[in-house]
N, C-alpha and C positions, 0 to 999 in steps of 0.2 A: 504494500500500500504506500502511496506517495504521501508525503507530509510537507512540512516547511523546510526550506534550506537551512542547514546548520549555521550558515554565515550571514544570512539576511532573511527578511520576512517573506521573500518570494516563495512560490511553490517549488518543491524539489522535483527535478526532472531526471536526475542521475543518482545512482548509488555506487559508491566505490568501496571495495572491501580490502583496500591496501592496509588498513589499520583496523584494530578492534577498539571500540565498536565501529560498525560501518558508518561512512560519512554520506549524508544526503546533501546534494548540491543542485543549484539552479543552473540555467544556461550561462549566466554571467560568470559564475565562479568555477565552473568545470574546467575552463581553459587554464586558469591560474593553478588549479590543483594538479593538472596533468604535467605541469612544468616542474613540480616538486620532485627532485632527484634523491631525496633522503630515503626513499623506499625503492626497492628494485623494480616494482611494476605496479600498475594501476588497473586492476580488473574492474571495469565499470559496466553497469547494466542500466538500461533505460527503465525507469519505473513504470509500473502499470498505472493507467489513468483512472482516477476515481471521479466519475461524473456526478455532479450535483443535479438531480432531476429538475429541481425548481429553477436553477440557473439555466438549464437547457430549455425549459419552457419559456423563460424570459427572452433568450436569444431567438428562438423560433418566432415568438410574437413580434420581436423587434424587426427581424428581416421581412416578415409578412407585411408589417405596417409600412416599411420602406417601399416594398414592392407595390402595395396598393396606392401609396401616395404617388409613386412614379406613374402608375397607370392613370390616376386621376389627372395628373399634370399633362399627360399626353392627350387625354380627352379634351381638356380645356384649351390646350394649344390648338388642337384641330378645330374646335368650335370657333375660336377667335379668328383662325385663318379663313374658315368658311365665311364668316361675317365680312372680313376684309375683301375677300374675292367678290362678294355680292356688291360691296360698295364700289369696287373698281369696275365691275360690270355695268352698274348703273351710270357711272361716270362716262364710260365709253359710249353707252347708248345715247346719252344726251349730246355728246359732241358729234358722233356719227350722224345722228338725225339732223343736226344743224348743218353739217357739211353736205349731206344728201339734199337738203332743201336748197342749198346754194347750187349744187349740180343741176337740179331740176329747173331752177330759174334760169341758169346759164344756158341750158339746152333750149328752153323756150325762146330766149332772146337771140340765141344763135340761129335758130330756124327763121325768126323774123328778119334778121339782118341778111342771112343768106338768100332769102327769097325776095329781098327788096331790089327793085329796079326802077328806072325812070317812069315806066308805064304802069307800075304796080298800083293797085287800088286798095291794097291791104292797109289796115290801120296800124301805124307804127308809133310807139311812144314818142312824145315830143322831144325829149332830150336826145334820144338816139337819132331821130330824124334830123335834129339840128347838127349833130356830129357828121351824119352822112353827107350833108351839104357843105361842110367846111373844107378848107384846104388841108393837105396831108399833115403839115407841121402842127396845125391847130388841133387836129384829131389826135396826134401823138401826145401833145401836152395834156389834153383832156383825159385820155385813157390811161396815162401813166400813173394816176393816183387810184386806179381801180383794182390794183393787185391785191389779192387776198392776204398776202404776207406769210411769213414762215410760221411753223408750228413750234411754240415754246413749251417744252416739257420741264417744269421746274420741280425736280425730285430731290435736289440736294438737301433741303431742310428735312425731308422725310428720311433720307438715308442717315443723317446725323442722329435723328431721333429713334432710329430702328434699334439702337443698342439698349433701349430702356423698355422695350415691349415685354419681354419675358425675362424673369430672373428667378433663381432657385436658391434658397438659403442652404449654404453648403455646410452641413453638420455631420456628414457621413464620409469624409475623406479617408477614414481608416479602412474602408472597404477594400481599397486597392492594396493597402499594406497587408491586410489579412490574406488576400488572394496571392500576392507576390512573395510573401514570406520574407520580405526584406525590410527590416525595421528602419533602415536608413532612407527608404523610398518615401518621398512626399508627393508622388505623382498620383493624381486622381484617376488617370486613365486616358483614353483617347479623347481628343477635343470634341466637343459637341457642337453641332451646327444648328443655328436657330434662325427663325424669322423674327424680326424685331421691329417695333414701331412704338412711338410714345403712347402711353396709356390714355392720355387725354384726347387723342385723336379718334374719338368714337363717332363723330358726327361730321356733317358737311359744314365747313366754315366759310364758304364762298358760294359763288353762283354754281359752281360745279364741285363735286367731291374732290378735295385736294389730297388725294391718296395716290401714291405712286406704287408701281409693282415692287414687291419685296425683294431685297438683295440678300444673298447668303453671306455669312461671315462666321469666323471662328473666334471663340473667346473662352478662356478658362473660367470656370464657375467661381464667382466671388463669394466671400464668407458672409457678408451681410448685404442683403438686397430686399427690396419691398416685396410684400406678399402678392400672390396672384389675386385676380378679382374673384368674388364669390360665385358659387355655382348658380346657374340660371334656374328659375322656377319651371316646373312642369305641371301642366294641368291637362285634364281629360275633357275635351269638348263634347257636349251632348249632341245627339243626332236630332236635327230639327224635324218637326212634324210637317207634313205636306198636306195642304187642303186641296180638295178636288174642286172641280168647276162648279158643281151644284152648291157647295158650301158658300163660296164667296158671292155667288149670284144672289143668295138669300141675304148675305150680309150687306151687300151694296144697296139694298132697299132702305136700310136704316142708317148706314154709316158710309163714308167715302171709302173707296177701294184702298186696300193695304198697300203701303209703299214697297217697292222692290228691296230685297235684302242685299242687293249687289254691293252697295256702299257701306253696309252695316254688318258684314259677316264677322264671325269670330276670327281674331287675329291668331292664326296658328301657323307657325313657321317650322318646316321640317327640312332636314338635310340628310341625304342618304349616308349611312355608315357612321356619321359622327355628330350631327347637329341635334341637340335636344329640342323637344317640342316647346314652342311658345316663348314669348317674352312678356311677362307681366300679366295684366288683368285682361280677362276675356271680355270683348265688347259684345254685348247681347244683341242678337238680331231681332228685328221686329217680325216675329213669326206669326202667321195666322193661326187661329185656333184649330185644334184637332177636329176633324170632321169624319163622318163615315165614308167608306169607300163607295165609289160609283157603282150602281147596280150593274149586273151583267146585261149584255145586250138583250138576251131573251126575256129578261124581267123588267125591261124599261116600261114605265107607265105610259099612258097615252100622251103623245107629244103634240105641241102646237104645230100646225101645218104652216109651211112657208107660203107666203102670198106671192103670186106671180102677176105683175101688172104690166100690160103692154104699153109702150110709148111709141114715139114716131118711128124709131129705127128698130128696136129690139125689145125683148122682155126685160123687166126689172124685178129682182128678187127683193122681198121685204120680210121683216120679222113679223111675229104675231101681233105686235103693236103698231105695225104699219110703217116702221122706219126702213129706209132703203139700206140694203146690204151693200157694203163696199168690198172690193177685192183687196185683201191685206196680206202682203208678203211677210209681215213681222208678227203675225198672230201668235206663233209659238213663244216669241219673246214677251209679248203682252201677257199671255197666260202665266208664264214663269214669274213675271213681276208681281202678279196678284196672288198666286197660289203656291209658287215653288215647283210647279209641274208644268212641263211644256206639252202635255197631251191634251188634245181637243176632242170633244164629243159632238158629233153631228146631231143637231136638234131635229133633223128630218128622219134619219134612219138609225141613229145610235152608234154609228161606226166611230172607232177611236183612231186618230191620225195625228200627225205633227208636221204640217207643211202649210204653205200659203192656201188660203181659201176665202170664201165669202163670210163676212163678219159684221155684226152690229155691236160696236163697242159699248153702246149705252145699255143694251140689254144682255150682253154676253151671249148673243145668239149666233150660231154658226151653221153653215151648210157646206158639206164636203163636195168634192169635185164630181163624184159619181152622181149625186143627187142633182147637182146643177145641170149636168149634161142630160140626165133623164127628163128634166123639166124643160129642156130646149134652150137653156141659157148657156152660151159658149163661155169658155174660160179665157180671160184676158191675160194669159201668161206672156212673159217676155221670152221670146224664142229666137233661135238662130235661123239662118236661111233654110235649114233642113227641117225646121219644126221642133227641134229639141229645146226643152225648157232650160234657160240659163240659170246658173247657180252663182251665189256670192262666193268668190274665191279670193284668198290672200296669197296663194302660192303660184300665181300664174307666171310671173316673171321668172321665178326659179325654174318652173316647168319649161318655159321657152329656152332658157339658158341650157338646161340639160339636153334639149333637143337640138342645140346648136343654131337656134333661130334668133332673130333680132327681137327687141322688145315689141310687144303688141301695140296696136293702135285701134281706135274706135271704128267699128265697121260702119257707123252711121255718119258721124261728123268728121272722121279721118284724123281726129286730134289724138293727143296722148291720153292714155288711161292711167288711173291711179294704181297704187300697189294692190289694193283690194277693189274689185269691181265685178261686174256680171260677165260670166264666161261659160262657154260650151267646150268641154274638154275633148269631145269626140271630133268636133269640126274646127277647133282652134279659132273660135269666133268670140269677139270681145266687144262690149259696149261700155262706154264710160258712164260715170254716175249721173252726169247731167242729162244725157240722153235717156238713161233709165228712169230718172225722175219724171221726165216729160211723158214717159209711157206709163206712169203710175206706180213704179217700183221705187221705194225709198231705200236709201243706203242704211246699212247697220251702223247706228250711231256709236262713236267712240269718243266720249268726253269724260272729264273728271267732275264728279259731283259729290256732295256730302251725303251722309247717311239718309237724309230726308229728300234727296234728289234735287237740291238747290245747286245752281251753277256756281262754281268757285271763281273768285276774282283775285287779282294780284294785290297783295297787301303792302303798300309802299311804306306805311308807318313802321312795320316790323323790319322791313328791309333797310330803311334809313337809320333806325336806332340800333341795328345790329343785335337785336334781342335773340337769345337762343330759344328755339321752339321745338317741341316734340311732334314729329310727323305722325299723323293718325294711321298711316298705312304701313310704313316700315318701322315705326316706333323708335327712330333714331333722332337725337337732338341735332339741330343744324342751325346755321345762320345763312342769310342770303335771301333769295327770292322765295316768297311764301305765298301760297294760294290758299285763301281762306273763305269760309262761310261764317260771317260774324254772328248771325242769329243762332247757329248751332255750335259755335266755337269749334269748328272743324278746320284742321290745318294739313296741308300737303307740302312736302318739299318739292323742289323743281324736278328732281330725278323721277319721283313717283308720278308727278303730274304729266311729264313727257311720256312716261311708259303707258299711261292710260289713254294717250292720244294715238297709240299704235293701232293698226288694223285689227278688228275683232272678227271672230269666225261668223259663219252664216247661220248658225243654229245654237241655241242655248245649251245643248248637250255637251259642247266642247268646253268643259270647265274642269277645274281641279277638284279633289275630294271635298274641299271646303267651299265649293260653289263659287269661286272667283272666276269670272270670265277671262279666258286666256287671251293673249295678244300675240300677233305675229312678230317674232323677234329676229334679231340679226343672226347671221351665220356664225356657228360655233360648234365646239365639241360638246356632246351631251349624250346621256343614256335615256332613250325614250321610255317613258313610264307606261306606254301602251304595249310595245313589243319587246322591251328590255334589251334593245340592241344599241350599241354605241354608234353614233352617226356624226357627220360633219356637214351640216346644212342649216338653212333657216328652219324655224319651227315655231309652234305655238308654245307660249311659256307663261307661267305665273311666278313672278319674282318673289312674292311673299312666301310661297310654299316650296320653291325650287322644283316645280312640276313642269315637265316638258312632254310634248306630244309631237311626233314627227308628222310630215305632210301625209304620208301613206295612212297612218293610223287615224289621223283626223278625218281624212276622206272616207275611210271605211266606217268610222263612227257616225259621220254625217249621213251616209247612205243607209246605215242600219236604223237610224231614227226616222228618216223621211221616205225611204223607198222600199222598205221591206215590211211584210205583214207582221202584225203584233204576234210575237211568239208566246206559247203557253207552256206551263210546267206539266208534269206528269198527271196532275189532277185536273187539268183543264183551266187553271187560273191564268189570266193574262199577265205577262211579265212587264214591268215598267223599269225605267232606268233608275238605278240607285247609285248616287255619287259616292256614298260612304260604306260600301259593302265591307271593305277591309276592317272598318271600325267595329262592325258587328261581330267580327271574328277576333276581336282584341288587337287589331292592328297587324295581324299576321296575314301571310299569303293564304289563299284559298283556291279551290279548283273549280273549273267549269263543269256543270252537270252534263254537258254534251260531249266535249272533246277531252275532258279530264285534264286540260292544260292548267298550269299554275297562273293565277292572277294575283298581282301584288297591290300597287297603290291605286290603280285606276278602278273605276266602279264596274258594275255589271248590270245586265237585265235580270231583275230579281223578283221572286215571289216571297213576300214577307210571311204569308200564312204557312208556306211549306219550307221556308228557308232554302229555296232553290235558286241557284245562280247560273247564268249563261253568259259567256264572254261575248263581246261585240263582234268578234270575227265569226263566230258560229251563226249569229243573227245575220251578218253581212253575207255569208255564204248560203243562207237558206233561200 
């Protein structure tokens, strides 16, 4: 058994039997003892180790605590990195959108100048017309001040501040000594590479986010540094109830229609692999009250018949109260705004559908296309030269680029078309939004509004005073341009405001699990949440939830909602689209009841009564 060294209080490691009694020595004194030549030999033996079990438990607990702390630090570093990437991404979007606007205006002016000649009757802006009629030297002097200028990237202050982003209190340097068995060693180990940025840079402090891309650097860990920021809160958002058409039709008799939840959704932020859910308090959505399910088609009570009134040219459809029905291509959006469901029930035959149709917005009265044709009323659809109905598309220019074709132009006015416009994929036929509106088709609106659907305005007082404000969308504090709704005390930073101006999809089904309407986003690397494949292209995106949907998946999802028959479960119940099916399964992946494929974050066509799910691809292929 080992005890104390005979020459010091340290534990004895060696026993020498050169003398009687035996001598117990530690590592420090064994060397001196072996040099003693007063005895012929030094038969030494290493002592058996006597382990104190309590001390062993303390060591095990200490190393486990160090390991857990290191894992927590890794998670927090990854979370902060994800947040910084998000800020950089929004910064890039705002600048690229500004430059794209300059390119579009330059193209328009270039066409006007190129087509100008002495006999031209085209309308040319006055200042350009003035330059066209001047002498060459005067034109040079005038145009010399029109250069856009160089791009300034001021990231030096950020680089200097990078050294203070992450720091770790170094109280475990002895780990290297323990592993290397060299007590003279004071090396902590391999240098560790960090991303660093000053901790106070959590918000936008100018017109655009002043955050530069992170640089790598090496630094030995210091002994006293500031502690990392506290962990983020996590909350579990509740699944909103969805009222059917019959419910809000009754409510509208006594109270105004419920406002859309688009601007008032719960603020849930998710990041694959390492971002925790949520930042702070959940904003409650203005949800309509729970209502009974619509009755099955065969059990529908006696319906009010549609009135058909002839006029000078053709027949006019009217609701039961005598109001004229209008052709509305945004009916699914209108119903989603009122009830959270984009499904429409025909008041003539009871059919469920989700596309453009005849509608009386005052009475919530609808007539499907089949009933309209059976009553002799033609459909005023917007179509191409081959008779195909045009669809609202945001990916047209990307599709033309992939085919190696030039950017499209309007087939009616021959002018340029917007990024999102009306398009026939089969015939490559395009109509600009102005021509479509003259034909009765309104564009899908993309604007920033508060939770009560009030239009936002630029707040110059906040801008001039330089007051820090919290954005109600991204939850970041910022300074600079602020878009507000003063009655509702609602604030948006410039980055979020510009994001909401990007093109929206043509159907309300293209949303993230938290029902935020996606926007058509710039080209980049991403993993599609529909097909789970990594892609490099433009896509639909929700910057709040880091949710991406590629062009192919969004097109299949659109077709599944508008062009395919309503699918039923094994028990004959109609399936409806459920954005948050994964939350019903505890946030875990689940399988399609048809193809048995795995479904992760995206929703599914779901039967709540039978807990039956069907992926959008199976509905698309049906």
